[in-house]
C-alpha positions in Angstrom: 118.7 121.2 169.5 119.3 122.0 165.8 116.5 122.9 163.5 116.6 121.9 159.9 114.4 123.7 157.4 113.7 122.6 153.9 112.2 124.8 151.2 110.9 123.2 148.0 110.3 125.6 145.1 108.1 123.8 142.7 107.1 125.5 139.4 105.2 124.2 136.3 108.4 123.1 134.5 109.3 120.8 137.4 105.9 119.3 137.5 105.9 118.6 133.8 109.4 117.1 134.0 108.3 114.8 136.9 105.1 113.7 135.1 107.2 113.0 131.9 109.6 110.9 133.8 106.8 109.0 135.5 105.0 108.3 132.1 108.3 107.2 130.5 109.0 104.7 133.4 105.5 103.3 133.4 105.4 103.1 129.6 108.8 101.4 129.4 107.7 98.7 131.9 104.5 98.0 129.8 106.1 97.8 126.4 106.7 94.2 125.2 109.5 93.2 122.9 108.5 92.9 119.3 110.0 90.5 116.8 109.9 90.0 113.1 107.0 87.6 112.3 107.1 85.1 109.5 103.9 84.8 107.6 102.2 81.4 107.5 101.6 81.8 103.7 103.7 84.7 102.4 102.1 84.4 98.9 99.0 86.4 99.5 98.1 89.9 98.4 100.3 91.8 96.0 103.9 92.9 95.8 105.8 95.5 93.7 108.6 93.9 91.8 111.9 95.3 90.4 114.4 93.1 88.7 117.7 94.0 87.1 119.2 91.8 84.4 122.9 91.1 85.0 124.2 90.9 81.5 127.5 91.5 79.9 126.4 90.5 76.4 126.4 86.8 77.1 122.8 86.3 76.1 123.1 88.5 73.0 125.9 86.3 71.6 124.3 83.1 72.9 120.9 83.9 71.4 122.3 85.5 68.2 120.1 88.6 68.7 121.0 92.2 69.5 117.8 92.8 71.5 118.0 92.1 75.2 115.9 92.8 78.3 117.7 95.1 80.7 115.4 95.6 83.7 111.8 95.0 84.8 109.4 96.8 87.1 105.8 95.7 87.9 103.4 94.0 90.2 102.4 90.5 91.1 99.1 89.7 92.8 99.3 86.2 94.3 95.6 86.0 95.0 94.3 86.8 91.5 97.3 85.5 89.5 97.6 88.9 87.8 101.1 90.1 87.0 102.2 93.0 84.9 105.7 94.1 84.0 107.2 97.0 82.2 110.4 95.7 80.6 113.2 98.0 79.3 114.9 96.4 76.4 118.0 97.4 74.5 118.0 96.9 70.8 121.3 97.0 68.9 123.3 95.9 71.9 127.0 95.8 71.1 126.5 98.2 68.1 126.9 101.9 67.7 123.1 102.3 67.2 121.8 100.9 70.5 118.4 102.1 71.6 116.1 101.4 74.5 112.4 100.6 74.3 109.8 99.6 76.8 107.4 96.8 76.5 104.5 95.8 78.8 103.8 92.2 79.6 100.7 91.0 81.5 99.6 87.6 82.6 96.4 86.5 84.4 97.4 82.9 85.3 98.5 81.9 88.7 102.1 80.8 89.3 102.8 77.3 90.6 104.5 77.7 94.0 106.6 74.9 95.4 109.4 74.5 98.0 112.7 75.8 96.9 116.2 74.4 97.0 117.2 76.2 100.2 115.3 76.1 103.5 112.7 79.0 103.5 112.9 79.6 99.7 110.2 78.9 97.1 110.2 78.1 93.4 107.7 80.0 91.3 107.0 78.5 87.9 105.4 80.7 85.3 102.1 79.4 83.9 102.7 76.7 81.4 106.3 76.2 82.3 107.4 72.7 83.4 110.5 74.0 85.3 110.8 76.8 87.9 111.2 80.4 86.6 112.1 82.2 89.8 113.2 81.6 93.4 111.5 83.8 96.0 112.9 84.1 99.6 110.4 85.8 102.0 112.1 88.2 104.5 111.0 91.0 106.8 108.1 88.9 108.2 106.9 88.0 104.6 106.6 91.6 103.6 109.6 91.6 101.3 110.8 88.9 98.9 114.3 88.5 97.5 114.0 87.3 93.9 116.2 85.7 91.3 115.3 84.4 87.9 116.4 81.0 86.8 117.6 80.6 83.2 119.7 78.3 81.1 119.4 80.2 77.9 120.1 83.8 79.0 121.5 85.6 82.0 119.3 85.8 85.1 117.7 88.8 86.8 117.7 89.5 90.5 115.8 92.0 92.6 113.2 92.6 95.3 109.4 92.3 95.5 107.9 94.4 98.3 104.4 93.8 99.7 101.9 96.5 98.6 
């Protein structure tokens, strides 16, 4: 009869490796899939906004002015209605004496929010405006908004508003 002998040499590294594998397997079985969630009402709280005006001089010549808004950065609080923007403007656009200035705009009146032209989009009308000023599309579970400005008298701006 043959005799078989088996020697197991277990050290601390082997024990730690086996425990790590066991924890990974048990943890992997208990983790549930997560998905992006859409918010029931994405227009709550605040978001930080950045917009860039896409101009090529069109609104300068259309308006007959050499001062034009270039880009915007600020915040919007949908609950209180407060919005504040720092606007970079270019004066002397199209001349050899162009300069840039900053101007702060604040508003404490709530936007009017209605369904937008595309499924999942929303019109935001500025206080006192009869027609929509912006289109917001909530993405990333309502934490981020893609934004475009609607204009007929100047070029529009586009950007992002990220929930704060």
